[in-house]
N, C-alpha and C positions, 0 to 999 in steps of 0.2 A: 787450525782444525775448528775450534770454537772461539768466538770473539772474547776478549778478555771481559768485557762489560757484563755479558751475559754470564759467564763464569762466576764473576764477583757477586752479581745479583741473585745467583743461585747458591751462594754460601761459601764460595771458595776463599783460600786465604793464601798468601805468599810466604815460602820459605826459602832463605838463603843457605845454599850448601857450598863448603870450601872444595878445593881440587882434593880429589880422592875420597871425599866424603861419601859414604854409603847412603843411598836414598831407600832402597829396599834390598833384602837379602833373599837369596833361593831359600824356599822353604817356607817363607813368610806368606801368609793370605793377604790378599789386595784389599786396602782400605780406601784408596784414593785414586781419583782420575789425575793425572800428571802432565801438566803442559809447560814447556820451556818459555819462559818470558825473555831470558838472556843467558847464554851459556852453552855448555856441552856436556852430554851425557852418554854413558856407553853402558850397553847391556852385555854382561859377560859370565863367564864361568871358568872354573879351574880344573884341570885334570889331576889324576892321582899324583902327577909328578910336580904340580904347582904351575904348570904352564898356563898362562892366561889364553882363553879364546874368546875373542870379541864378536859377539852376533851382530851388534848393529851400533851405530852412532847417531845420535839426534842433536840438533842445534835449535837455534830461535825459532818459536812458533810451533814447533813440532811436539807431539804427544809420544808417551810410551808407556806400554804395559798395560793399555786398556783393554786389550782383547782378554784379560784373565778376570776382568770385571763381570764378564757374562757367564762365567762357570766358577763353581765352587771348588778351585783347584789352587794350591800355592804355586808360588813363582818358581819357575824352573831355570830362573837365571838371577843375576844381581843387577842393580841399577847403580852407577857409580858416576858422579860428577867428575868430568875430565879437567873442567875449568871451574872458576867461581861462577856459580848458577843462581839464579833467580827463578823458582819454579812455582807455577800456581798449582794449588793441590785442592780438589773438589771431592768430598766424601762420596764415597761409591754409591749411596742411596740416593743422593743429590743428582749424581751424574745419569744414573738409571731414569730417574724422573724427569730430568732436562730432556733427555733424547726421546723419551715417551711423548713429551708435550711438543717436540719441535722434529716433525719428520725430515726437514732439510738437513739437519744436524746427523740424524740417523744415516742419512744417504752419504754424507761426507764421511761418517765414520766406516761405512761399508767400503767406500772407494779406498781409504786409507788401509783398511785391513787387507782388501785385495791387493793392494800395491805390496805390502809387506809380504804377504803369501807369494807373490811373484818374486820377490828378492830370495825368499826361502828355497824356492824351486831352482832359481838359477845358482844358489850357492850350494845346494845339495846336488845339483848336476855336476858341479866344478869338483866335487870331491870324488868323482869317478875317473877324473883325469890324472894320469900319472906324470905328465909334463907340467912343470910349475909355471912354464910361460904360458900354456893354455889356461891354466886357472886364473893367473893375474889378467890376462887379456879378456878373458869372459868377465871378470869382475869390473876391470875399467870401461869395457863397453856397456856394461850395466849402468854405471855411474854417469857416463857421457850420454846415455840414452835420453836423459831428462834435459839435456841442454838443447837449444834450438841450432847453435852453430855446431856442425858435424865435421867441418873442416879439420884436417889434421893439425894437432898441437894447439887446438882453440881451447881445450879445457884443462884447467889447473886441477890435479887430482888434490882434494882437500885432506889428504891424510897423510901421516908419517910412514916411513918404511916400517916402523915397528907395528903401526896399526894396520897396514896392509898385510903383514905377516899374520897378526892376530885373526884378522877377518878372513883370511884365506887357510889358515891352518899350516902355513909354511914357517919354516925358519927365517929369522930376520937376514941371516946371512944369505940364505937362498934368493930372498927377495931382491936384496942389493945386487947380487950376481945376475940375476934375471933382468933387472931394470937396464944395468949397464948393457947388458947384449941387446936388449930391446931398443936402446938407444943407438947402438952400433948399427943395428938394422933399420935404423928410422922408423921404427914402430912409434916411438915417443922421443921427447926432448926433454932435456935437463937444463934448467937455467936458475942459478943461484940456489942449488939444491933442490928446487921445485921441480916436479914432474908435470910436463904438459903432453896430453894424450890427444 
């Protein structure tokens, strides 16, 4: 999103997070722009039964939570490190000044936010599906849409079955059953427990 040199020259620092360490909590107000140097982060919520719902997963070079820097509202989700993660943090006032002074960065931010809105629309639409296979297929189609190679089995789904369940609102047992059925119908292929779509 933003070059590391520009972030550091604007006053950013780096913080290391251990797996499962919370970066920010639902209800806290945004203080920083976050960009991942190395690692994986998930945005999640928990329902009243304690079941996790993953909103999104981000990795190297991606930013997260920046849309909340434009409004005076608390985070509606948590950010949690999935793996050991090295994250660049830029104070929100520095971030807003940076994008005001660099219109090309603003354009990149707009593109990123539009892409995330598109993802939210896809996921919201999938909630209307009763058929779990249709939900998973729509989600896998979305993930594969960013790849150049669209041939069958050319894209390895970079998520665990538990993550697929948490992202689609399905039970992990349902995801496992549906994936086996999709493999039987040649909609995907499984090799060494990895899913190729």
